[in-house]
C-alpha positions in Angstrom: -39.6 1.2 32.8 -36.9 2.2 35.3 -35.4 -1.2 35.0 -35.3 -1.1 31.2 -33.5 2.3 31.2 -31.0 1.0 33.7 -30.3 -2.1 31.5 -30.1 0.0 28.4 -27.5 2.3 30.3 -25.4 -0.8 31.5 -25.5 -2.2 27.9 -24.4 1.1 26.5 -21.4 1.4 28.9 -20.4 -2.0 28.3 -20.5 -1.6 24.6 -18.6 1.6 24.8 -15.8 0.1 27.0 -15.4 -2.8 24.3 -15.1 -0.2 21.6 -12.5 1.8 23.6 -10.4 -1.2 24.5 -10.3 -2.5 21.1 -8.0 0.2 19.8 -4.6 1.7 20.9 -6.2 5.1 20.8 -8.4 4.3 23.8 -5.4 3.2 25.9 -2.7 5.6 24.9 -2.1 8.6 22.7 0.1 6.8 20.1 2.0 3.6 19.4 5.4 4.3 17.8 6.4 1.0 16.1 9.3 -0.8 17.9 11.0 -1.9 14.7 13.6 -3.9 16.7 10.7 -6.3 17.8 9.2 -8.9 15.6 6.2 -8.0 13.6 2.9 -9.8 14.3 -0.2 -10.0 12.1 -1.5 -7.1 14.0 1.6 -5.0 13.3 4.5 -4.0 15.4 4.4 -3.6 19.2 4.6 -0.2 20.6 8.1 1.4 21.5 8.4 2.3 25.2 7.1 5.8 25.4 10.1 7.0 27.6 12.2 6.4 24.4 9.9 8.3 22.0 11.3 11.5 20.5 9.9 14.0 18.1 11.8 12.4 15.2 9.5 9.3 15.5 6.7 11.7 14.2 8.6 13.0 11.3 9.7 11.5 8.0 12.3 13.6 6.2 13.1 11.4 3.1 9.8 11.7 1.3 10.6 14.0 -1.6 14.2 12.7 -2.1 14.6 11.1 -5.5 15.6 7.5 -5.4 17.0 5.1 -8.2 14.8 4.4 -11.1 13.8 0.7 -11.8 15.4 -0.2 -15.1 12.2 -2.2 -16.1 9.4 0.1 -15.1 11.0 3.5 -15.2 9.7 4.5 -11.7 11.4 5.6 -8.7 9.6 5.4 -5.3 10.0 6.5 -1.7 7.9 4.5 0.6 6.6 6.0 3.9 5.3 2.8 5.5 5.6 1.9 9.0 9.1 0.2 8.4 10.5 3.6 7.4 8.2 5.9 9.4 7.5 4.2 12.8 5.1 6.9 13.7 2.5 5.6 11.5 2.1 2.4 13.5 -1.6 1.7 14.4 -2.9 4.7 12.4 -3.9 2.9 9.3 -2.3 5.2 6.9 0.9 5.5 4.7 2.1 7.1 1.6 4.6 6.8 -1.4 6.1 9.4 -3.4 7.0 8.3 -7.0 8.5 9.8 -10.1 7.7 8.2 -13.5 9.8 8.5 -16.7 9.7 10.1 -19.2 6.6 12.4 -19.3 4.6 14.9 -17.3 1.1 13.7 -17.1 0.0 10.4 -15.7 -2.7 8.1 -17.1 -4.5 6.4 -14.3 -6.8 3.7 -14.5 -8.9 0.9 -12.7 -10.1 -2.4 -14.0 -13.2 -3.6 -12.1 -14.1 -7.2 -11.3 -16.5 -6.9 -14.2 -13.6 -6.0 -16.5 -14.9 -2.6 -17.1 -12.0 -0.1 -17.5 -12.1 3.5 -15.9 -9.2 5.7 -16.8 -8.2 9.4 -17.3 -5.1 11.4 -18.0 -4.4 13.2 -14.8 -2.9 16.8 -14.6 -0.9 18.5 -11.8 -3.1 18.7 -8.7 -5.5 15.9 -9.8 -6.5 13.3 -7.1 -7.7 9.8 -8.1 -8.8 7.1 -5.8 -8.1 3.4 -6.6 -10.4 1.2 -4.7 -8.7 -1.5 -2.7 -8.2 -4.9 -4.3 -9.0 -3.8 -7.9 -6.4 -4.0 -10.7 -4.9 -0.6 -11.4 -2.5 1.1 -13.6 -0.6 4.3 -14.0 1.7 5.3 -16.7 3.5 8.5 -17.8 1.9 9.8 -20.9 3.8 13.0 -21.2 7.1 14.3 -22.2 8.7 15.2 -18.9 9.1 13.3 -15.5 5.8 13.0 -13.6 5.7 13.3 -9.8 2.8 11.3 -7.9 1.9 11.1 -4.4 -0.1 8.0 -3.4 -1.7 7.4 0.1 -2.9 4.0 1.5 -5.5 3.0 4.3 -2.8 0.8 5.9 0.4 1.6 7.5 2.2 -1.3 6.0 0.4 -1.9 2.4 1.5 -4.4 -0.1 1.4 -4.2 -3.9 1.8 -6.8 -6.6 2.9 -6.2 -10.2 0.9 -8.4 -12.5 3.7 -9.2 -14.9 6.0 -10.0 -12.2 3.5 -12.1 -10.3 3.0 -14.1 -13.4 6.4 -14.4 -14.9 9.0 -13.7 -12.1 8.3 -17.1 -10.2 9.3 -20.6 -10.4 5.8 -22.0 -11.4 6.1 -24.3 -14.5 5.7 -22.4 -17.7 3.0 -24.9 -18.8 0.9 -23.9 -15.8 1.3 -20.1 -16.3 0.4 -20.6 -19.9 -2.9 -22.3 -19.0 -3.9 -19.7 -16.4 -2.8 -16.7 -18.7 -4.1 -18.1 -22.0 -0.8 -17.5 -23.6 1.5 -19.9 -25.6 4.1 -21.8 -23.7 6.9 -20.2 -25.8 5.8 -16.7 -25.0 5.5 -17.5 -21.3 9.1 -18.9 -21.5 10.3 -15.7 -23.2 8.6 -13.5 -20.5 10.0 -15.6 -17.7 13.5 -15.2 -19.1 13.0 -11.4 -19.4 11.6 -11.0 -15.8 13.9 -13.4 -14.0 11.4 -16.5 -13.6 12.4 -20.1 -13.9 10.9 -23.4 -15.0 
């Protein structure tokens, strides 16, 4: 019985040491991104802690209005690791956006079974968009809407479906087949969104 307890204790400490060594948190207090170094699949390397300042932990541009996109009437300020090095390794980020014209936001999700979940959101509402699902949000009001979105990655990526389909150099005939649209419609959409072929 004593040998079994000793073995269990050894296994516990071995497992615990593996868990601790698998994250930066077990090795150091933080990992401010060194944006001058090349990014790898696991993120940015840590800045030398002797060069870290309080400003590495602060992002001051979040609520500043940016230029609105002419095609989707949205302005956005990203607080991702590239703009906010203090997020490195934390698995979080945010974006502040303003939508024209209107004061309420219609937010929705389309599941993999093509079921749609949507609702008009009011000031103070919070909606979760599950990772990997098609989502949409538009301004359904008469004044500018302000939105804060958070992500479970310090450097998230987003893809707009219309741009993904029509702002590329894939042949219009192929896009027509995968989108079930007429070739002439695809060609018009490619011309509108800057695609070729």
